[in-house]
C-alpha positions in Angstrom: 97.7 83.4 -58.6 94.1 83.1 -59.4 92.9 80.9 -62.2 90.5 82.3 -64.6 87.8 80.1 -65.8 87.8 81.9 -69.1 91.2 81.3 -69.6 90.8 77.4 -69.0 87.7 77.4 -71.3 90.0 79.1 -74.1 92.6 76.7 -73.9 90.1 74.0 -74.2 88.4 75.8 -76.8 91.8 75.5 -78.9 91.3 71.5 -79.0 87.7 71.5 -79.7 87.3 70.3 -83.4 85.8 72.4 -86.2 82.5 71.4 -87.7 84.0 69.7 -91.0 86.6 67.6 -89.0 85.9 63.8 -89.5 89.0 62.6 -87.4 90.4 64.2 -84.3 93.8 63.4 -82.9 94.2 62.4 -79.2 94.4 65.3 -77.0 96.7 65.8 -74.1 97.8 69.0 -72.5 99.3 69.0 -68.9 98.8 72.7 -68.7 95.1 72.5 -68.7 95.2 69.6 -66.3 97.2 71.8 -64.0 95.0 74.9 -64.2 92.0 72.7 -63.5 94.0 71.6 -60.3 94.7 74.9 -59.3 91.2 76.0 -59.9 90.1 73.3 -57.6 91.9 75.0 -54.6 89.6 77.9 -55.0 86.4 76.5 -56.5 86.3 72.7 -56.7 82.6 72.5 -57.6 83.5 74.6 -60.8 86.6 72.6 -61.1 84.8 69.4 -61.2 82.5 70.6 -64.1 85.5 71.8 -66.3 87.6 68.7 -65.4 84.6 66.3 -66.0 84.0 68.1 -69.7 88.0 68.2 -70.2 88.5 64.5 -69.5 85.2 63.7 -71.7 86.6 65.7 -74.5 90.0 64.2 -74.5 88.2 60.8 -74.7 85.9 61.6 -77.6 86.5 65.1 -79.1 84.6 64.6 -82.1 81.1 64.6 -79.9 82.3 68.4 -79.2 82.8 69.3 -82.9 81.9 72.9 -83.8 80.8 73.7 -80.3 81.7 76.3 -77.9 83.6 75.1 -74.7 82.0 78.0 -72.8 78.4 77.1 -73.9 78.9 73.6 -72.9 80.1 74.3 -69.3 77.4 76.8 -68.8 74.6 74.2 -70.2 76.3 71.7 -67.8 76.4 74.0 -64.9 72.7 75.0 -65.4 71.5 71.3 -65.6 73.5 70.6 -62.3 71.8 73.7 -60.8 68.5 72.9 -62.0 68.7 69.0 -60.7 69.7 70.1 -57.5 67.0 72.8 -56.9 64.3 70.1 -58.2 65.8 67.4 -55.7 65.9 70.1 -53.0 62.1 71.3 -53.6 60.9 67.5 -54.2 62.6 66.6 -50.7 61.5 69.6 -48.6 58.1 70.2 -50.5 59.4 73.8 -51.1 58.3 76.0 -54.1 61.0 76.3 -56.8 60.4 80.1 -57.2 60.9 80.7 -53.6 64.3 78.5 -53.4 65.4 80.6 -56.8 64.7 83.8 -55.0 67.0 82.8 -52.0 69.6 81.7 -54.2 69.8 85.1 -56.0 69.3 87.0 -52.9 70.7 85.3 -49.9 73.7 86.6 -47.9 75.5 84.7 -45.0 74.0 85.6 -41.9 70.6 86.3 -43.4 67.4 84.9 -42.1 65.7 82.3 -44.4 62.1 82.5 -45.2 60.5 80.5 -47.9 57.0 78.7 -48.6 56.8 75.0 -47.5 54.4 72.1 -47.4 54.6 70.4 -43.8 51.8 68.3 -44.7 53.1 66.9 -47.6 56.5 66.4 -46.1 54.8 64.5 -43.2 53.5 62.1 -45.9 56.8 60.9 -46.6 58.5 61.4 -43.3 56.9 60.3 -40.1 57.8 61.7 -36.8 59.3 65.0 -37.6 57.5 67.9 -35.8 56.7 71.3 -37.6 59.2 72.9 -35.7 62.2 70.8 -36.6 61.1 70.4 -40.2 61.1 74.2 -40.3 64.3 74.4 -38.9 65.9 71.7 -41.0 64.5 73.1 -44.4 65.9 76.4 -43.7 69.5 74.7 -42.8 69.1 72.5 -46.0 68.2 75.8 -48.4 71.5 77.5 -46.9 73.4 74.1 -47.7 72.1 74.0 -51.2 72.9 77.8 -51.7 76.4 77.1 -50.5 76.8 74.1 -53.0 75.1 76.0 -56.0 77.0 79.4 -55.5 80.5 78.4 -56.4 79.1 77.0 -59.8 77.7 80.6 -60.6 80.7 82.7 -59.4 83.3 82.5 -62.2 
C-alpha cells in the first residue's frame, strides 16, 4: 500500500488549531505516526520533513494556528532545497541557475554538464587537479539531485 502524502497532511490539518483558538489540547494520534513510518519506507526524506513538522506541532500546536499544513510542509521543503543548493554552489563554485536546470531536467544515466569556477575552487581546496575537480563536481551534483528529488516527488 502506498502512503499518500496529501492524506497524511489532511490528517495533520485536522489537528491544527483555528485562528481564534487560545489554548490547544495535547495532540496524540498513533495513526499519523504509523503513516509517517510507512512513508519513510518509500520516501525517507519527505517522511523526515513531515515527521519533524508533526512532532513540532504536537509540542506546540498554537504556533500553527490558522495555518495550512500543506503550505507549512511546502515552505519547509523549499527552504531545505534552497539551502542545499546554496551550500552546493558555494562548495563547488557553481552557478545556481545551472544547478537548478540540472535538477529539473536530469534523468538517471544522463551526462552532466554545468559551469564551474575551478580557479575559485582552487583558492579553498589545494592540490585538486582540474580534471578531478570536474569529475567530483559532476558526481556531487548527481548526489545532490538524488537527495533533493524525493522531497519534490510527492
